[in-house]
C-alpha positions as CSV (number, residue, x, y, z in Angstrom):
1,X,-24.1,27.0,-10.9
2,X,-24.8,28.7,-14.4
3,X,-28.1,27.8,-16.5
4,X,-27.9,25.7,-19.7
5,X,-28.8,28.6,-21.5
6,X,-25.7,30.7,-20.4
7,X,-23.5,27.6,-20.7
8,X,-25.0,27.0,-24.4
9,X,-24.1,30.9,-25.3
10,X,-20.7,30.2,-23.8
11,X,-20.1,27.3,-26.2
12,X,-21.8,29.3,-29.1
13,X,-19.2,32.5,-28.5
14,X,-15.9,30.0,-27.6
15,X,-16.6,28.4,-31.2
16,X,-17.4,31.4,-32.8
17,X,-14.0,33.2,-31.5
18,X,-12.4,29.8,-32.9
19,X,-13.6,30.4,-36.4
20,X,-12.6,34.1,-36.4
21,X,-8.8,33.4,-35.0
22,X,-8.6,30.6,-37.6
23,X,-9.6,32.7,-40.5
24,X,-7.9,35.5,-39.1
25,X,-4.6,33.6,-38.7
26,X,-4.6,32.1,-42.3
27,X,-5.2,35.4,-44.1
28,X,-3.1,37.4,-41.6
29,X,-0.1,35.7,-41.8
30,X,-0.1,34.7,-45.3
31,X,-0.3,38.5,-46.0
32,X,2.8,38.7,-44.4
33,X,4.4,36.9,-47.5
34,X,2.9,39.6,-50.0
35,X,5.6,41.3,-52.1
36,X,6.6,44.7,-50.8
37,X,8.2,47.4,-53.0
38,X,11.6,46.4,-54.1
39,X,14.2,48.4,-52.1
40,X,17.5,49.4,-53.5
41,X,19.3,46.3,-51.8
42,X,16.8,43.9,-53.4
43,X,17.3,45.6,-56.7
44,X,21.3,45.5,-56.2
45,X,20.7,41.7,-55.7
46,X,18.5,40.7,-58.3
47,X,21.3,42.8,-60.9
48,X,24.0,40.1,-59.9
49,X,21.4,37.1,-59.7
50,X,22.7,34.1,-61.9
51,X,19.6,31.7,-62.5
52,X,21.6,28.6,-63.0
53,X,23.8,29.1,-59.6
54,X,22.8,27.7,-56.3
55,X,25.9,28.2,-54.2
56,X,24.9,31.0,-52.4
57,X,21.3,30.7,-50.7
58,X,21.0,34.1,-49.7
59,X,21.2,35.5,-53.4
60,X,18.4,33.5,-54.5
61,X,14.8,35.0,-55.4
62,X,12.2,34.9,-52.6
63,X,14.3,37.0,-50.2
64,X,12.7,40.4,-49.5
65,X,13.0,43.4,-46.9
66,X,12.3,44.0,-44.3
67,X,12.8,40.6,-43.2
68,X,15.4,39.5,-45.6
69,X,16.8,36.1,-45.4
70,X,14.6,34.1,-43.1
71,X,15.6,30.8,-42.2
72,X,15.1,30.3,-38.4
73,X,15.0,26.7,-38.4
74,X,18.5,26.3,-40.4
75,X,17.1,24.1,-43.0
76,X,19.6,25.6,-45.5
77,X,22.8,25.4,-43.1
78,X,25.4,23.0,-44.7
79,X,23.4,22.1,-47.5
80,X,24.8,21.4,-50.9
81,X,23.8,23.6,-54.0
82,X,22.1,20.3,-55.4
83,X,19.9,20.0,-52.2
84,X,19.1,23.6,-52.3
85,X,17.8,23.1,-56.1
86,X,15.4,20.2,-54.7
87,X,14.1,22.3,-52.1
88,X,13.5,25.3,-54.4
89,X,11.7,22.5,-57.1
90,X,9.7,21.4,-54.0
91,X,8.5,24.8,-52.9
92,X,7.5,26.1,-56.4
93,X,5.6,22.9,-57.1
94,X,3.9,22.9,-54.0
95,X,3.1,26.8,-54.5
96,X,1.8,26.0,-57.9
97,X,-0.7,23.4,-56.7
98,X,-1.9,25.6,-53.8
99,X,-2.4,28.7,-56.1
100,X,-4.6,26.3,-58.2
101,X,-6.1,24.9,-55.0
102,X,-7.0,28.1,-53.5
103,X,-8.7,29.1,-56.9
104,X,-10.5,26.0,-57.1
105,X,-12.1,26.3,-53.5
106,X,-13.6,29.7,-54.4
107,X,-14.6,28.8,-58.1
108,X,-15.9,25.2,-57.5
109,X,-18.0,26.1,-54.2
110,X,-19.7,28.9,-56.3
111,X,-20.2,27.1,-59.5
112,X,-18.4,23.9,-60.5
113,X,-17.0,24.3,-64.0
114,X,-17.3,20.3,-64.8
115,X,-19.9,19.0,-62.4
116,X,-22.9,20.7,-61.7
117,X,-24.4,18.5,-59.4
118,X,-21.3,18.4,-56.9
119,X,-22.1,21.1,-54.3
120,X,-21.0,21.9,-51.0
121,X,-17.7,22.6,-49.2
122,X,-14.8,21.5,-51.4
123,X,-13.3,19.3,-49.0
124,X,-16.0,16.8,-50.1
125,X,-16.0,17.4,-53.8
126,X,-13.6,14.5,-54.6
127,X,-15.8,12.4,-52.6
128,X,-18.9,13.3,-54.5
129,X,-17.3,13.0,-57.9
130,X,-15.6,9.4,-57.1
131,X,-19.1,8.3,-56.3
132,X,-20.8,9.7,-59.7
133,X,-17.8,9.9,-61.9
134,X,-15.5,7.2,-61.2
135,X,-13.9,7.4,-64.4
136,X,-12.6,10.8,-63.8
137,X,-10.1,9.6,-61.4
138,X,-8.4,7.2,-63.9
139,X,-8.2,10.0,-66.3
140,X,-6.7,12.3,-63.7
141,X,-4.4,9.8,-62.6
142,X,-2.9,9.4,-66.1
143,X,-2.7,13.3,-66.9
144,X,-0.8,13.8,-63.5
145,X,1.3,10.8,-64.3
146,X,2.0,12.1,-67.7
147,X,3.0,15.3,-66.3
148,X,5.3,13.9,-63.5
149,X,7.1,11.8,-66.1
150,X,7.7,14.7,-67.9
151,X,9.0,16.5,-64.9
152,X,11.4,14.0,-64.0
153,X,12.6,13.5,-67.7
154,X,13.1,17.2,-68.0
155,X,14.9,18.2,-64.6
156,X,16.3,14.8,-62.8
157,X,19.5,13.3,-63.9
158,X,19.2,9.7,-65.0
159,X,19.9,7.4,-61.9
160,X,22.5,5.6,-63.5
161,X,24.8,5.5,-60.2
162,X,23.8,5.7,-56.3
163,X,25.2,9.5,-56.4
164,X,23.0,10.7,-59.0
165,X,19.7,9.1,-57.4
166,X,17.3,12.1,-56.8
167,X,19.9,14.5,-58.2
168,X,18.6,17.6,-60.4
169,X,20.4,18.3,-63.7
170,X,23.0,21.0,-63.6
171,X,21.1,23.0,-66.2
172,X,17.9,22.6,-64.9
173,X,16.3,25.5,-63.0
174,X,13.6,24.3,-60.7
175,X,10.1,24.8,-61.8
176,X,11.1,25.5,-65.2
177,X,9.9,22.3,-67.4
178,X,9.5,24.2,-70.4
179,X,5.8,25.1,-70.4
180,X,5.1,28.9,-71.0
181,X,2.7,29.2,-73.8
182,X,2.3,32.9,-73.3
183,X,5.9,33.5,-73.3
184,X,5.9,35.5,-70.0
185,X,9.5,34.0,-69.1
186,X,12.0,37.2,-69.2
187,X,15.2,36.4,-70.7
188,X,16.9,39.1,-68.4
189,X,18.2,37.8,-65.6
190,X,17.2,40.5,-62.8
191,X,13.8,40.6,-64.4
192,X,13.6,36.5,-64.2
193,X,14.5,36.8,-60.3
194,X,12.0,39.5,-59.9
195,X,9.2,37.2,-61.4
196,X,10.3,33.9,-59.5
197,X,10.1,36.0,-56.1
198,X,6.5,37.1,-57.2
199,X,5.7,33.6,-58.1
200,X,7.3,32.5,-55.0
201,X,5.4,34.7,-52.9
202,X,2.0,34.1,-54.2
203,X,3.0,30.4,-53.9
204,X,3.8,30.6,-50.2
205,X,0.4,32.9,-49.6
206,X,-1.4,30.0,-51.2
207,X,-0.1,27.3,-49.1
208,X,-1.4,29.1,-45.9
209,X,-4.4,29.7,-47.4
210,X,-5.4,26.5,-48.7
211,X,-4.3,25.0,-45.5
212,X,-6.5,27.6,-43.5
213,X,-9.4,26.7,-46.1
214,X,-9.0,23.1,-45.1
215,X,-9.0,23.5,-41.4
216,X,-12.1,25.9,-41.3
217,X,-14.2,23.5,-43.5
218,X,-13.4,20.5,-41.1
219,X,-14.5,22.8,-38.2
220,X,-18.1,23.9,-39.6
221,X,-18.1,21.9,-42.7
222,X,-19.5,25.1,-44.7
223,X,-18.0,26.5,-47.9
224,X,-15.2,29.1,-47.2
225,X,-17.2,32.3,-48.7
226,X,-20.2,31.2,-46.5
227,X,-18.0,31.2,-43.3
228,X,-16.8,34.6,-44.2
229,X,-20.0,36.5,-45.0
230,X,-21.2,34.8,-41.7
231,X,-18.3,36.2,-39.9
232,X,-18.7,39.7,-41.3
233,X,-22.4,39.8,-40.5
234,X,-21.5,38.5,-37.0
235,X,-19.0,41.3,-36.7
236,X,-21.6,43.7,-38.0
237,X,-24.1,42.7,-35.4
238,X,-21.6,43.0,-32.8
239,X,-20.7,46.4,-33.4
240,X,-24.3,47.5,-33.8
241,X,-24.7,46.2,-30.3
242,X,-21.7,48.2,-28.9
243,X,-22.6,51.1,-30.2
244,X,-26.2,50.9,-29.4
245,X,-27.8,51.3,-33.0
246,X,-29.9,48.9,-34.7
247,X,-28.2,47.7,-38.2
248,X,-30.2,45.1,-40.3
249,X,-27.2,42.5,-40.3
250,X,-29.2,39.9,-38.1
251,X,-29.2,39.1,-34.4
252,X,-26.1,37.5,-32.8
253,X,-27.4,34.3,-31.3
254,X,-28.9,33.6,-34.8
255,X,-25.8,34.2,-36.5
256,X,-23.5,32.2,-34.0
257,X,-25.9,29.3,-34.4
258,X,-25.7,29.2,-38.2
259,X,-22.0,29.6,-38.2
260,X,-21.5,26.6,-36.0
261,X,-24.1,24.5,-37.8
262,X,-22.6,21.8,-40.0
263,X,-25.9,21.3,-41.8
264,X,-26.7,22.4,-45.4
265,X,-26.7,26.2,-45.5
266,X,-30.5,27.6,-45.4
267,X,-29.4,31.2,-44.3
268,X,-28.4,33.0,-47.4
């Protein structure tokens, strides 16, 4: 029968591998959504692109080589142009929120710009703010509510009949609520399609990354950058051990224990 020490080491190793796989799957899978250089076919597609048309799902922004049109679940099959616009509205909105969330994770865990006494992993920040600054939630709800009402007024048709319920306006492009203070929106259709593709790809990447951040912090309850630092140090230590050299990166059992410990960090 294995000793308790060997069992403990095996448990540490399994948990560490889970953390590595979770981070690797997050960043690795998300990297697949990064935009490669535009091919001739993509350029030709963009040249014919009409921003107001959702009749052909395979001509919309967000389609890149080498994968091309990717819909293995067939979600766009037999879907009307109006429904496709709603899908794109949802994807853009969630992508934008995810991009802000990823930025919030990385910035607020290092230095919170609003509340200096809010610390630790980002998944706990709202709980801390709710306890210390309850008025922030009321103000935040009013701001978000105002933004959503504006989006509904700009994008959605007035539901004066059952057929118009949940339908976007014909002249509304998903995500275009009229907010462009820096004047970045191109007027050329091909350039607009290219910018939309970039936004979609970054939004998809951010949605995967945000989901990975949330899952990882639920596993070991540490800020994501701290987990990444520990994994890098652990990899360096394992490489040093395999090569038979002694690098000052820390011993493997100590790093594994620190990676799995859910207490406040004291390692760095």
